[in-house]
N, CA, C and O atoms as a Tripos MOL2 file, in Angstrom:
@<TRIPOS>MOLECULE
protein
  308   307    77     0     0
PROTEIN
NO_CHARGES

@<TRIPOS>ATOM
      1 N          98.8140   74.7390  126.5000 N.3       1 MET1
      2 CA         97.6230   75.1600  125.7890 C.3       1 MET1
      3 C          97.1050   74.0090  124.9350 C.2       1 MET1
      4 O          96.8450   74.1860  123.7450 O.2       1 MET1
      5 N          96.9580   72.8660  125.5220 N.am      2 THR2
      6 CA         96.4890   71.7080  124.7860 C.3       2 THR2
      7 C          95.0400   71.3820  125.1130 C.2       2 THR2
      8 O          94.5560   70.3010  124.7750 O.2       2 THR2
      9 N          94.3490   72.2980  125.7610 N.am      3 ASP3
     10 CA         92.9670   72.0040  126.1320 C.3       3 ASP3
     11 C          92.0430   72.0800  124.9170 C.2       3 ASP3
     12 O          92.4360   72.5560  123.8520 O.2       3 ASP3
     13 N          90.8340   71.6140  125.0900 N.am      4 SER4
     14 CA         89.8920   71.5420  123.9690 C.3       4 SER4
     15 C          89.4740   72.9190  123.4640 C.2       4 SER4
     16 O          89.2120   73.0790  122.2720 O.2       4 SER4
     17 N          89.4070   73.9100  124.3410 N.am      5 LEU5
     18 CA         89.0480   75.2560  123.9010 C.3       5 LEU5
     19 C          90.1140   75.8080  122.9620 C.2       5 LEU5
     20 O          89.7870   76.4100  121.9400 O.2       5 LEU5
     21 N          91.3690   75.6110  123.2960 N.am      6 ALA6
     22 CA         92.4670   76.0510  122.4210 C.3       6 ALA6
     23 C          92.3820   75.3390  121.0760 C.2       6 ALA6
     24 O          92.6170   75.9480  120.0320 O.2       6 ALA6
     25 N          92.0530   74.0700  121.0980 N.am      7 ALA7
     26 CA         91.9180   73.3110  119.8500 C.3       7 ALA7
     27 C          90.7440   73.8320  119.0230 C.2       7 ALA7
     28 O          90.8470   73.9430  117.8010 O.2       7 ALA7
     29 N          89.6460   74.1480  119.6720 N.am      8 GLU8
     30 CA         88.4960   74.7130  118.9540 C.3       8 GLU8
     31 C          88.8500   76.0500  118.3120 C.2       8 GLU8
     32 O          88.4970   76.3050  117.1610 O.2       8 GLU8
     33 N          89.5510   76.9060  119.0640 N.am      9 LEU9
     34 CA         89.9490   78.2040  118.5220 C.3       9 LEU9
     35 C          90.9050   78.0250  117.3500 C.2       9 LEU9
     36 O          90.7990   78.7220  116.3410 O.2       9 LEU9
     37 N          91.8180   77.1080  117.4850 N.am     10 SER10
     38 CA         92.7570   76.8320  116.3960 C.3      10 SER10
     39 C          92.0040   76.3820  115.1450 C.2      10 SER10
     40 O          92.3060   76.8240  114.0360 O.2      10 SER10
     41 N          91.0320   75.5080  115.3310 N.am     11 ASP11
     42 CA         90.2030   75.0540  114.2060 C.3      11 ASP11
     43 C          89.4460   76.2140  113.5690 C.2      11 ASP11
     44 O          89.3050   76.2660  112.3480 O.2      11 ASP11
     45 N          88.9590   77.1450  114.3910 N.am     12 LEU12
     46 CA         88.2420   78.3020  113.8510 C.3      12 LEU12
     47 C          89.1620   79.1850  113.0080 C.2      12 LEU12
     48 O          88.7360   79.7180  111.9840 O.2      12 LEU12
     49 N          90.3990   79.3410  113.4210 N.am     13 PHE13
     50 CA         91.3630   80.0800  112.5970 C.3      13 PHE13
     51 C          91.5210   79.3690  111.2570 C.2      13 PHE13
     52 O          91.4670   79.9970  110.1990 O.2      13 PHE13
     53 N          91.7130   78.0660  111.3130 N.am     14 GLN14
     54 CA         91.9400   77.2890  110.0930 C.3      14 GLN14
     55 C          90.7540   77.3530  109.1420 C.2      14 GLN14
     56 O          90.9340   77.5170  107.9350 O.2      14 GLN14
     57 N          89.5560   77.2270  109.6700 N.am     15 THR15
     58 CA         88.3840   77.1920  108.7930 C.3      15 THR15
     59 C          87.9340   78.5690  108.3270 C.2      15 THR15
     60 O          87.4140   78.7100  107.2200 O.2      15 THR15
     61 N          88.1290   79.5870  109.1660 N.am     16 SER16
     62 CA         87.6190   80.9080  108.7910 C.3      16 SER16
     63 C          88.5730   81.6950  107.9060 C.2      16 SER16
     64 O          88.1300   82.4190  107.0150 O.2      16 SER16
     65 N          89.8860   81.5660  108.1390 N.am     17 ILE17
     66 CA         90.8320   82.3430  107.3300 C.3      17 ILE17
     67 C          91.8980   81.4760  106.6640 C.2      17 ILE17
     68 O          92.8020   81.9890  106.0050 O.2      17 ILE17
     69 N          91.7870   80.1690  106.8390 N.am     18 ARG18
     70 CA         92.7180   79.2330  106.2060 C.3      18 ARG18
     71 C          94.1680   79.4480  106.6400 C.2      18 ARG18
     72 O          95.0950   79.2560  105.8540 O.2      18 ARG18
     73 N          94.3520   79.8480  107.8960 N.am     19 LYS19
     74 CA         95.6740   80.0340  108.4800 C.3      19 LYS19
     75 C          95.6670   79.4530  109.8800 C.2      19 LYS19
     76 O          94.6550   79.5120  110.5780 O.2      19 LYS19
     77 N          96.7910   78.8930  110.2900 N.am     20 PRO20
     78 CA         96.8680   78.4740  111.6920 C.3      20 PRO20
     79 C          97.0160   79.6990  112.5710 C.2      20 PRO20
     80 O          97.4850   80.7400  112.1100 O.2      20 PRO20
     81 N          96.6260   79.5910  113.8250 N.am     21 PRO21
     82 CA         96.8190   80.7410  114.7230 C.3      21 PRO21
     83 C          98.3030   80.9130  115.0060 C.2      21 PRO21
     84 O          99.0720   79.9560  114.9160 O.2      21 PRO21
     85 N          98.7060   82.1300  115.3490 N.am     22 PRO22
     86 CA        100.0960   82.3170  115.7610 C.3      22 PRO22
     87 C         100.3370   81.6210  117.0970 C.2      22 PRO22
     88 O          99.3960   81.2050  117.7740 O.2      22 PRO22
     89 N         101.5950   81.5040  117.4590 N.am     23 ALA23
     90 CA        101.9360   80.9420  118.7750 C.3      23 ALA23
     91 C         101.2610   81.7800  119.8540 C.2      23 ALA23
     92 O         100.9930   82.9620  119.6370 O.2      23 ALA23
     93 N         100.9820   81.1890  121.0120 N.am     24 PRO24
     94 CA        100.2230   81.8890  122.0570 C.3      24 PRO24
     95 C         100.7480   83.2630  122.4370 C.2      24 PRO24
     96 O          99.9600   84.1480  122.7710 O.2      24 PRO24
     97 N         102.0600   83.4620  122.3950 N.am     25 GLU25
     98 CA        102.6290   84.7290  122.8440 C.3      25 GLU25
     99 C         102.9360   85.7020  121.7030 C.2      25 GLU25
    100 O         103.3630   86.8280  121.9560 O.2      25 GLU25
    101 N         102.7250   85.2840  120.4570 N.am     26 GLU26
    102 CA        103.0110   86.1520  119.3140 C.3      26 GLU26
    103 C         101.8550   87.1020  119.0420 C.2      26 GLU26
    104 O         100.6920   86.7470  119.2320 O.2      26 GLU26
    105 N         102.1780   88.3000  118.6010 N.am     27 ALA27
    106 CA        101.1590   89.3190  118.3240 C.3      27 ALA27
    107 C         100.3020   88.9040  117.1330 C.2      27 ALA27
    108 O         100.8160   88.5080  116.0870 O.2      27 ALA27
    109 N          98.9970   89.0030  117.3110 N.am     28 LEU28
    110 CA         98.0760   88.7080  116.2120 C.3      28 LEU28
    111 C          98.3460   89.6210  115.0250 C.2      28 LEU28
    112 O          98.2650   89.1940  113.8740 O.2      28 LEU28
    113 N          98.6660   90.8710  115.3080 N.am     29 SER29
    114 CA         98.8770   91.8540  114.2420 C.3      29 SER29
    115 C         100.0860   91.5300  113.3740 C.2      29 SER29
    116 O         100.1980   92.0410  112.2600 O.2      29 SER29
    117 N         100.9910   90.6880  113.8660 N.am     30 ASP30
    118 CA        102.1380   90.2750  113.0620 C.3      30 ASP30
    119 C         101.7800   89.1780  112.0700 C.2      30 ASP30
    120 O         102.5510   88.8940  111.1540 O.2      30 ASP30
    121 N         100.6140   88.5590  112.2460 N.am     31 HIS31
    122 CA        100.2220   87.4120  111.4200 C.3      31 HIS31
    123 C          98.9220   87.6090  110.6480 C.2      31 HIS31
    124 O          98.6720   86.9210  109.6580 O.2      31 HIS31
    125 N          98.0950   88.5490  111.1010 N.am     32 LEU32
    126 CA         96.7790   88.7290  110.4920 C.3      32 LEU32
    127 C          96.5710   90.1790  110.1040 C.2      32 LEU32
    128 O          96.9760   91.0920  110.8250 O.2      32 LEU32
    129 N          95.9310   90.3860  108.9490 N.am     33 ASP33
    130 CA         95.5320   91.7530  108.6310 C.3      33 ASP33
    131 C          94.1940   92.0310  109.3070 C.2      33 ASP33
    132 O          93.5970   91.1320  109.9000 O.2      33 ASP33
    133 N          93.7270   93.2600  109.2200 N.am     34 SER34
    134 CA         92.5140   93.6380  109.9560 C.3      34 SER34
    135 C          91.2850   92.8630  109.4920 C.2      34 SER34
    136 O          90.4100   92.5560  110.3020 O.2      34 SER34
    137 N          91.2070   92.5460  108.2150 N.am     35 MET35
    138 CA         90.0540   91.7940  107.7030 C.3      35 MET35
    139 C          90.0800   90.3530  108.2110 C.2      35 MET35
    140 O          89.0380   89.8010  108.5670 O.2      35 MET35
    141 N          91.2570   89.7480  108.2470 N.am     36 GLU36
    142 CA         91.3680   88.3910  108.7820 C.3      36 GLU36
    143 C          91.0130   88.3630  110.2640 C.2      36 GLU36
    144 O          90.3300   87.4530  110.7320 O.2      36 GLU36
    145 N          91.4790   89.3560  110.9850 N.am     37 LEU37
    146 CA         91.1670   89.4220  112.4120 C.3      37 LEU37
    147 C          89.6620   89.5660  112.6400 C.2      37 LEU37
    148 O          89.0980   88.9040  113.5120 O.2      37 LEU37
    149 N          89.0220   90.4200  111.8660 N.am     38 MET38
    150 CA         87.5800   90.5940  111.9960 C.3      38 MET38
    151 C          86.8430   89.2930  111.6420 C.2      38 MET38
    152 O          85.8660   88.9370  112.3010 O.2      38 MET38
    153 N          87.3000   88.5980  110.6210 N.am     39 THR39
    154 CA         86.6940   87.3320  110.2250 C.3      39 THR39
    155 C          86.7970   86.3060  111.3390 C.2      39 THR39
    156 O          85.8370   85.5880  111.6200 O.2      39 THR39
    157 N          87.9590   86.2370  111.9740 N.am     40 VAL40
    158 CA         88.1530   85.2960  113.0800 C.3      40 VAL40
    159 C          87.2630   85.6640  114.2650 C.2      40 VAL40
    160 O          86.6540   84.7850  114.8750 O.2      40 VAL40
    161 N          87.1840   86.9370  114.5940 N.am     41 VAL41
    162 CA         86.3480   87.3730  115.7170 C.3      41 VAL41
    163 C          84.8860   86.9960  115.4730 C.2      41 VAL41
    164 O          84.2180   86.4900  116.3750 O.2      41 VAL41
    165 N          84.3960   87.2350  114.2820 N.am     42 VAL42
    166 CA         83.0080   86.8860  113.9570 C.3      42 VAL42
    167 C          82.8110   85.3720  114.0430 C.2      42 VAL42
    168 O          81.7920   84.9100  114.5570 O.2      42 VAL42
    169 N          83.7640   84.6070  113.5500 N.am     43 ALA43
    170 CA         83.6610   83.1460  113.6200 C.3      43 ALA43
    171 C          83.6260   82.6740  115.0710 C.2      43 ALA43
    172 O          82.8590   81.7760  115.4190 O.2      43 ALA43
    173 N          84.4610   83.2820  115.9190 N.am     44 ILE44
    174 CA         84.4800   82.9260  117.3430 C.3      44 ILE44
    175 C          83.1530   83.2910  118.0040 C.2      44 ILE44
    176 O          82.5870   82.4930  118.7510 O.2      44 ILE44
    177 N          82.6590   84.4950  117.7280 N.am     45 GLU45
    178 CA         81.3760   84.9200  118.3090 C.3      45 GLU45
    179 C          80.2530   83.9830  117.8950 C.2      45 GLU45
    180 O          79.4410   83.5820  118.7290 O.2      45 GLU45
    181 N          80.1990   83.6300  116.6210 N.am     46 ASP46
    182 CA         79.1480   82.7410  116.1320 C.3      46 ASP46
    183 C          79.2620   81.3410  116.7340 C.2      46 ASP46
    184 O          78.2620   80.7470  117.1350 O.2      46 ASP46
    185 N          80.4620   80.8320  116.7920 N.am     47 HIS47
    186 CA         80.6710   79.4690  117.2810 C.3      47 HIS47
    187 C          80.3300   79.3220  118.7680 C.2      47 HIS47
    188 O          79.6820   78.3570  119.1730 O.2      47 HIS47
    189 N          80.7690   80.2820  119.5620 N.am     48 PHE48
    190 CA         80.5850   80.1840  121.0110 C.3      48 PHE48
    191 C          79.3800   80.9600  121.5280 C.2      48 PHE48
    192 O          79.0880   80.9300  122.7230 O.2      48 PHE48
    193 N          78.6760   81.6570  120.6310 N.am     49 HIS49
    194 CA         77.5080   82.4600  121.0140 C.3      49 HIS49
    195 C          77.8750   83.4770  122.0880 C.2      49 HIS49
    196 O          77.2110   83.6000  123.1170 O.2      49 HIS49
    197 N          78.9620   84.2040  121.8080 N.am     50 ILE50
    198 CA         79.4370   85.2530  122.7010 C.3      50 ILE50
    199 C          79.6110   86.5310  121.8890 C.2      50 ILE50
    200 O          79.5190   86.5150  120.6610 O.2      50 ILE50
    201 N          79.8610   87.6270  122.5800 N.am     51 ILE51
    202 CA         80.1000   88.9080  121.9120 C.3      51 ILE51
    203 C          81.4060   89.4890  122.4360 C.2      51 ILE51
    204 O          81.6120   89.6020  123.6450 O.2      51 ILE51
    205 N          82.2740   89.8520  121.5150 N.am     52 PHE52
    206 CA         83.4870   90.5750  121.8830 C.3      52 PHE52
    207 C          83.1180   92.0400  122.0440 C.2      52 PHE52
    208 O          82.6530   92.6820  121.1010 O.2      52 PHE52
    209 N          83.3250   92.5560  123.2270 N.am     53 GLU53
    210 CA         83.0980   93.9690  123.5030 C.3      53 GLU53
    211 C          84.3330   94.7530  123.0550 C.2      53 GLU53
    212 O          85.4050   94.1670  122.9030 O.2      53 GLU53
    213 N          84.2060   96.0630  122.8400 N.am     54 PRO54
    214 CA         85.3850   96.8500  122.4340 C.3      54 PRO54
    215 C          86.5800   96.6790  123.3680 C.2      54 PRO54
    216 O          87.7220   96.6190  122.9120 O.2      54 PRO54
    217 N          86.3220   96.5990  124.6660 N.am     55 GLU55
    218 CA         87.4400   96.4210  125.5960 C.3      55 GLU55
    219 C          88.1080   95.0600  125.4470 C.2      55 GLU55
    220 O          89.3030   94.9250  125.7110 O.2      55 GLU55
    221 N          87.3440   94.0440  125.0250 N.am     56 ASP56
    222 CA         87.9350   92.7280  124.7530 C.3      56 ASP56
    223 C          88.8780   92.8190  123.5580 C.2      56 ASP56
    224 O          89.9910   92.2930  123.5830 O.2      56 ASP56
    225 N          88.4160   93.4880  122.5250 N.am     57 GLU57
    226 CA         89.2290   93.6190  121.3260 C.3      57 GLU57
    227 C          90.4960   94.4230  121.6070 C.2      57 GLU57
    228 O          91.5370   94.1620  121.0040 O.2      57 GLU57
    229 N          90.4220   95.3910  122.5070 N.am     58 GLU58
    230 CA         91.5930   96.2030  122.8510 C.3      58 GLU58
    231 C          92.6610   95.3950  123.5880 C.2      58 GLU58
    232 O          93.8500   95.6930  123.4810 O.2      58 GLU58
    233 N          92.2400   94.3780  124.3320 N.am     59 ARG59
    234 CA         93.2320   93.5980  125.0800 C.3      59 ARG59
    235 C          93.5920   92.2720  124.4120 C.2      59 ARG59
    236 O          94.3740   91.4990  124.9650 O.2      59 ARG59
    237 N          93.0420   92.0030  123.2500 N.am     60 ALA60
    238 CA         93.3370   90.7650  122.5140 C.3      60 ALA60
    239 C          94.5190   90.9860  121.5790 C.2      60 ALA60
    240 O          94.3440   91.2170  120.3820 O.2      60 ALA60
    241 N          95.7130   90.9140  122.1320 N.am     61 HIS61
    242 CA         96.9180   91.1440  121.3400 C.3      61 HIS61
    243 C          97.5450   89.8490  120.8360 C.2      61 HIS61
    244 O          98.2270   89.8470  119.8110 O.2      61 HIS61
    245 N          97.3180   88.7450  121.5530 N.am     62 THR62
    246 CA         97.9150   87.4610  121.1890 C.3      62 THR62
    247 C          96.8340   86.3790  121.1560 C.2      62 THR62
    248 O          95.7140   86.5850  121.6250 O.2      62 THR62
    249 N          97.1900   85.2320  120.5950 N.am     63 PHE63
    250 CA         96.2690   84.0960  120.6100 C.3      63 PHE63
    251 C          95.9550   83.7010  122.0460 C.2      63 PHE63
    252 O          94.8210   83.3360  122.3560 O.2      63 PHE63
    253 N          96.9450   83.7720  122.9200 N.am     64 GLY64
    254 CA         96.7220   83.4740  124.3410 C.3      64 GLY64
    255 C          95.7130   84.4240  124.9680 C.2      64 GLY64
    256 O          94.8860   84.0050  125.7780 O.2      64 GLY64
    257 N          95.7760   85.7100  124.5960 N.am     65 ASP65
    258 CA         94.7950   86.6860  125.0900 C.3      65 ASP65
    259 C          93.3890   86.3130  124.6260 C.2      65 ASP65
    260 O          92.4370   86.3480  125.4060 O.2      65 ASP65
    261 N          93.2720   85.9590  123.3550 N.am     66 VAL66
    262 CA         91.9630   85.5780  122.8030 C.3      66 VAL66
    263 C          91.4370   84.3510  123.5390 C.2      66 VAL66
    264 O          90.2590   84.2920  123.8930 O.2      66 VAL66
    265 N          92.2970   83.3880  123.7660 N.am     67 LEU67
    266 CA         91.9000   82.1890  124.5000 C.3      67 LEU67
    267 C          91.3930   82.5470  125.8970 C.2      67 LEU67
    268 O          90.3640   82.0320  126.3330 O.2      67 LEU67
    269 N          92.0990   83.4150  126.5910 N.am     68 ASP68
    270 CA         91.6730   83.8330  127.9380 C.3      68 ASP68
    271 C          90.3260   84.5500  127.9080 C.2      68 ASP68
    272 O          89.4770   84.3140  128.7680 O.2      68 ASP68
    273 N          90.1280   85.4220  126.9260 N.am     69 ILE69
    274 CA         88.8660   86.1620  126.8030 C.3      69 ILE69
    275 C          87.7140   85.2100  126.5250 C.2      69 ILE69
    276 O          86.6650   85.2930  127.1630 O.2      69 ILE69
    277 N          87.9100   84.3090  125.5730 N.am     70 VAL70
    278 CA         86.8510   83.3560  125.2170 C.3      70 VAL70
    279 C          86.5610   82.4400  126.4080 C.2      70 VAL70
    280 O          85.4010   82.1770  126.7240 O.2      70 VAL70
    281 N          87.5950   81.9660  127.0520 N.am     71 ARG71
    282 CA         87.3940   81.0770  128.2100 C.3      71 ARG71
    283 C          86.5510   81.7750  129.2810 C.2      71 ARG71
    284 O          85.6290   81.1690  129.8280 O.2      71 ARG71
    285 N          86.8530   83.0350  129.5870 N.am     72 ALA72
    286 CA         86.0970   83.7860  130.5950 C.3      72 ALA72
    287 C          84.6460   83.9590  130.1700 C.2      72 ALA72
    288 O          83.7380   83.8240  130.9910 O.2      72 ALA72
    289 N          84.4220   84.2550  128.9000 N.am     73 LYS73
    290 CA         83.0570   84.4840  128.4220 C.3      73 LYS73
    291 C          82.2560   83.1730  128.4000 C.2      73 LYS73
    292 O          81.0760   83.1600  128.7500 O.2      73 LYS73
    293 N          82.8850   82.0980  127.9970 N.am     74 VAL74
    294 CA         82.1910   80.8060  127.9230 C.3      74 VAL74
    295 C          81.8410   80.3220  129.3310 C.2      74 VAL74
    296 O          80.7770   79.7400  129.5410 O.2      74 VAL74
    297 N          82.7220   80.5580  130.2800 N.am     75 GLU75
    298 CA         82.4750   80.1130  131.6520 C.3      75 GLU75
    299 C          81.3450   80.8930  132.3200 C.2      75 GLU75
    300 O          80.7250   80.3930  133.2590 O.2      75 GLU75
    301 N          81.0680   82.1120  131.8490 N.am     76 THR76
    302 CA         80.0130   82.9240  132.4670 C.3      76 THR76
    303 C          78.6710   82.7710  131.7590 C.2      76 THR76
    304 O          77.6710   83.3340  132.2030 O.2      76 THR76
    305 N          78.6400   82.0170  130.6660 N.am     77 THR77
    306 CA         77.3580   81.8520  129.9590 C.3      77 THR77
    307 C          76.7100   80.5480  130.2870 C.2      77 THR77
    308 O          75.6280   80.2510  129.7800 O.2      77 THR77
@<TRIPOS>BOND
     1     1     2 1
     2     2     3 1
     3     3     4 2
     4     3     5 am
     5     5     6 1
     6     6     7 1
     7     7     8 2
     8     7     9 am
     9     9    10 1
    10    10    11 1
    11    11    12 2
    12    11    13 am
    13    13    14 1
    14    14    15 1
    15    15    16 2
    16    15    17 am
    17    17    18 1
    18    18    19 1
    19    19    20 2
    20    19    21 am
    21    21    22 1
    22    22    23 1
    23    23    24 2
    24    23    25 am
    25    25    26 1
    26    26    27 1
    27    27    28 2
    28    27    29 am
    29    29    30 1
    30    30    31 1
    31    31    32 2
    32    31    33 am
    33    33    34 1
    34    34    35 1
    35    35    36 2
    36    35    37 am
    37    37    38 1
    38    38    39 1
    39    39    40 2
    40    39    41 am
    41    41    42 1
    42    42    43 1
    43    43    44 2
    44    43    45 am
    45    45    46 1
    46    46    47 1
    47    47    48 2
    48    47    49 am
    49    49    50 1
    50    50    51 1
    51    51    52 2
    52    51    53 am
    53    53    54 1
    54    54    55 1
    55    55    56 2
    56    55    57 am
    57    57    58 1
    58    58    59 1
    59    59    60 2
    60    59    61 am
    61    61    62 1
    62    62    63 1
    63    63    64 2
    64    63    65 am
    65    65    66 1
    66    66    67 1
    67    67    68 2
    68    67    69 am
    69    69    70 1
    70    70    71 1
    71    71    72 2
    72    71    73 am
    73    73    74 1
    74    74    75 1
    75    75    76 2
    76    75    77 am
    77    77    78 1
    78    78    79 1
    79    79    80 2
    80    79    81 am
    81    81    82 1
    82    82    83 1
    83    83    84 2
    84    83    85 am
    85    85    86 1
    86    86    87 1
    87    87    88 2
    88    87    89 am
    89    89    90 1
    90    90    91 1
    91    91    92 2
    92    91    93 am
    93    93    94 1
    94    94    95 1
    95    95    96 2
    96    95    97 am
    97    97    98 1
    98    98    99 1
    99    99   100 2
   100    99   101 am
   101   101   102 1
   102   102   103 1
   103   103   104 2
   104   103   105 am
   105   105   106 1
   106   106   107 1
   107   107   108 2
   108   107   109 am
   109   109   110 1
   110   110   111 1
   111   111   112 2
   112   111   113 am
   113   113   114 1
   114   114   115 1
   115   115   116 2
   116   115   117 am
   117   117   118 1
   118   118   119 1
   119   119   120 2
   120   119   121 am
   121   121   122 1
   122   122   123 1
   123   123   124 2
   124   123   125 am
   125   125   126 1
   126   126   127 1
   127   127   128 2
   128   127   129 am
   129   129   130 1
   130   130   131 1
   131   131   132 2
   132   131   133 am
   133   133   134 1
   134   134   135 1
   135   135   136 2
   136   135   137 am
   137   137   138 1
   138   138   139 1
   139   139   140 2
   140   139   141 am
   141   141   142 1
   142   142   143 1
   143   143   144 2
   144   143   145 am
   145   145   146 1
   146   146   147 1
   147   147   148 2
   148   147   149 am
   149   149   150 1
   150   150   151 1
   151   151   152 2
   152   151   153 am
   153   153   154 1
   154   154   155 1
   155   155   156 2
   156   155   157 am
   157   157   158 1
   158   158   159 1
   159   159   160 2
   160   159   161 am
   161   161   162 1
   162   162   163 1
   163   163   164 2
   164   163   165 am
   165   165   166 1
   166   166   167 1
   167   167   168 2
   168   167   169 am
   169   169   170 1
   170   170   171 1
   171   171   172 2
   172   171   173 am
   173   173   174 1
   174   174   175 1
   175   175   176 2
   176   175   177 am
   177   177   178 1
   178   178   179 1
   179   179   180 2
   180   179   181 am
   181   181   182 1
   182   182   183 1
   183   183   184 2
   184   183   185 am
   185   185   186 1
   186   186   187 1
   187   187   188 2
   188   187   189 am
   189   189   190 1
   190   190   191 1
   191   191   192 2
   192   191   193 am
   193   193   194 1
   194   194   195 1
   195   195   196 2
   196   195   197 am
   197   197   198 1
   198   198   199 1
   199   199   200 2
   200   199   201 am
   201   201   202 1
   202   202   203 1
   203   203   204 2
   204   203   205 am
   205   205   206 1
   206   206   207 1
   207   207   208 2
   208   207   209 am
   209   209   210 1
   210   210   211 1
   211   211   212 2
   212   211   213 am
   213   213   214 1
   214   214   215 1
   215   215   216 2
   216   215   217 am
   217   217   218 1
   218   218   219 1
   219   219   220 2
   220   219   221 am
   221   221   222 1
   222   222   223 1
   223   223   224 2
   224   223   225 am
   225   225   226 1
   226   226   227 1
   227   227   228 2
   228   227   229 am
   229   229   230 1
   230   230   231 1
   231   231   232 2
   232   231   233 am
   233   233   234 1
   234   234   235 1
   235   235   236 2
   236   235   237 am
   237   237   238 1
   238   238   239 1
   239   239   240 2
   240   239   241 am
   241   241   242 1
   242   242   243 1
   243   243   244 2
   244   243   245 am
   245   245   246 1
   246   246   247 1
   247   247   248 2
   248   247   249 am
   249   249   250 1
   250   250   251 1
   251   251   252 2
   252   251   253 am
   253   253   254 1
   254   254   255 1
   255   255   256 2
   256   255   257 am
   257   257   258 1
   258   258   259 1
   259   259   260 2
   260   259   261 am
   261   261   262 1
   262   262   263 1
   263   263   264 2
   264   263   265 am
   265   265   266 1
   266   266   267 1
   267   267   268 2
   268   267   269 am
   269   269   270 1
   270   270   271 1
   271   271   272 2
   272   271   273 am
   273   273   274 1
   274   274   275 1
   275   275   276 2
   276   275   277 am
   277   277   278 1
   278   278   279 1
   279   279   280 2
   280   279   281 am
   281   281   282 1
   282   282   283 1
   283   283   284 2
   284   283   285 am
   285   285   286 1
   286   286   287 1
   287   287   288 2
   288   287   289 am
   289   289   290 1
   290   290   291 1
   291   291   292 2
   292   291   293 am
   293   293   294 1
   294   294   295 1
   295   295   296 2
   296   295   297 am
   297   297   298 1
   298   298   299 1
   299   299   300 2
   300   299   301 am
   301   301   302 1
   302   302   303 1
   303   303   304 2
   304   303   305 am
   305   305   306 1
   306   306   307 1
   307   307   308 2
@<TRIPOS>SUBSTRUCTURE
     1 MET1         2 RESIDUE 1 A MET
     2 THR2         6 RESIDUE 1 A THR
     3 ASP3        10 RESIDUE 1 A ASP
     4 SER4        14 RESIDUE 1 A SER
     5 LEU5        18 RESIDUE 1 A LEU
     6 ALA6        22 RESIDUE 1 A ALA
     7 ALA7        26 RESIDUE 1 A ALA
     8 GLU8        30 RESIDUE 1 A GLU
     9 LEU9        34 RESIDUE 1 A LEU
    10 SER10       38 RESIDUE 1 A SER
    11 ASP11       42 RESIDUE 1 A ASP
    12 LEU12       46 RESIDUE 1 A LEU
    13 PHE13       50 RESIDUE 1 A PHE
    14 GLN14       54 RESIDUE 1 A GLN
    15 THR15       58 RESIDUE 1 A THR
    16 SER16       62 RESIDUE 1 A SER
    17 ILE17       66 RESIDUE 1 A ILE
    18 ARG18       70 RESIDUE 1 A ARG
    19 LYS19       74 RESIDUE 1 A LYS
    20 PRO20       78 RESIDUE 1 A PRO
    21 PRO21       82 RESIDUE 1 A PRO
    22 PRO22       86 RESIDUE 1 A PRO
    23 ALA23       90 RESIDUE 1 A ALA
    24 PRO24       94 RESIDUE 1 A PRO
    25 GLU25       98 RESIDUE 1 A GLU
    26 GLU26      102 RESIDUE 1 A GLU
    27 ALA27      106 RESIDUE 1 A ALA
    28 LEU28      110 RESIDUE 1 A LEU
    29 SER29      114 RESIDUE 1 A SER
    30 ASP30      118 RESIDUE 1 A ASP
    31 HIS31      122 RESIDUE 1 A HIS
    32 LEU32      126 RESIDUE 1 A LEU
    33 ASP33      130 RESIDUE 1 A ASP
    34 SER34      134 RESIDUE 1 A SER
    35 MET35      138 RESIDUE 1 A MET
    36 GLU36      142 RESIDUE 1 A GLU
    37 LEU37      146 RESIDUE 1 A LEU
    38 MET38      150 RESIDUE 1 A MET
    39 THR39      154 RESIDUE 1 A THR
    40 VAL40      158 RESIDUE 1 A VAL
    41 VAL41      162 RESIDUE 1 A VAL
    42 VAL42      166 RESIDUE 1 A VAL
    43 ALA43      170 RESIDUE 1 A ALA
    44 ILE44      174 RESIDUE 1 A ILE
    45 GLU45      178 RESIDUE 1 A GLU
    46 ASP46      182 RESIDUE 1 A ASP
    47 HIS47      186 RESIDUE 1 A HIS
    48 PHE48      190 RESIDUE 1 A PHE
    49 HIS49      194 RESIDUE 1 A HIS
    50 ILE50      198 RESIDUE 1 A ILE
    51 ILE51      202 RESIDUE 1 A ILE
    52 PHE52      206 RESIDUE 1 A PHE
    53 GLU53      210 RESIDUE 1 A GLU
    54 PRO54      214 RESIDUE 1 A PRO
    55 GLU55      218 RESIDUE 1 A GLU
    56 ASP56      222 RESIDUE 1 A ASP
    57 GLU57      226 RESIDUE 1 A GLU
    58 GLU58      230 RESIDUE 1 A GLU
    59 ARG59      234 RESIDUE 1 A ARG
    60 ALA60      238 RESIDUE 1 A ALA
    61 HIS61      242 RESIDUE 1 A HIS
    62 THR62      246 RESIDUE 1 A THR
    63 PHE63      250 RESIDUE 1 A PHE
    64 GLY64      254 RESIDUE 1 A GLY
    65 ASP65      258 RESIDUE 1 A ASP
    66 VAL66      262 RESIDUE 1 A VAL
    67 LEU67      266 RESIDUE 1 A LEU
    68 ASP68      270 RESIDUE 1 A ASP
    69 ILE69      274 RESIDUE 1 A ILE
    70 VAL70      278 RESIDUE 1 A VAL
    71 ARG71      282 RESIDUE 1 A ARG
    72 ALA72      286 RESIDUE 1 A ALA
    73 LYS73      290 RESIDUE 1 A LYS
    74 VAL74      294 RESIDUE 1 A VAL
    75 GLU75      298 RESIDUE 1 A GLU
    76 THR76      302 RESIDUE 1 A THR
    77 THR77      306 RESIDUE 1 A THR
C-alpha cells in the first residue's frame, strides 16, 4: 500500500483529524470515534470530489476498505 492514493488518504487523516490512519487491516472503529470518522469522510469527499454512498460507508470497515472504495470512485470519474 505504498501507492500515491494511499499516501494522499494518509495525509487526509493527518490533516483532518490529526491522527495517522490505522493499519490497512485494522478496524476503523477501533481507532476513530464517529465524529472523527465523519470528518475524515467529508475530507475525502472534498479532496477527491466524490460522494460516499450509504452502502460505501457500510462496507468501509478498515483503511484498506476505504482505499479500495476511493480508488474505485476515482477511477470512474
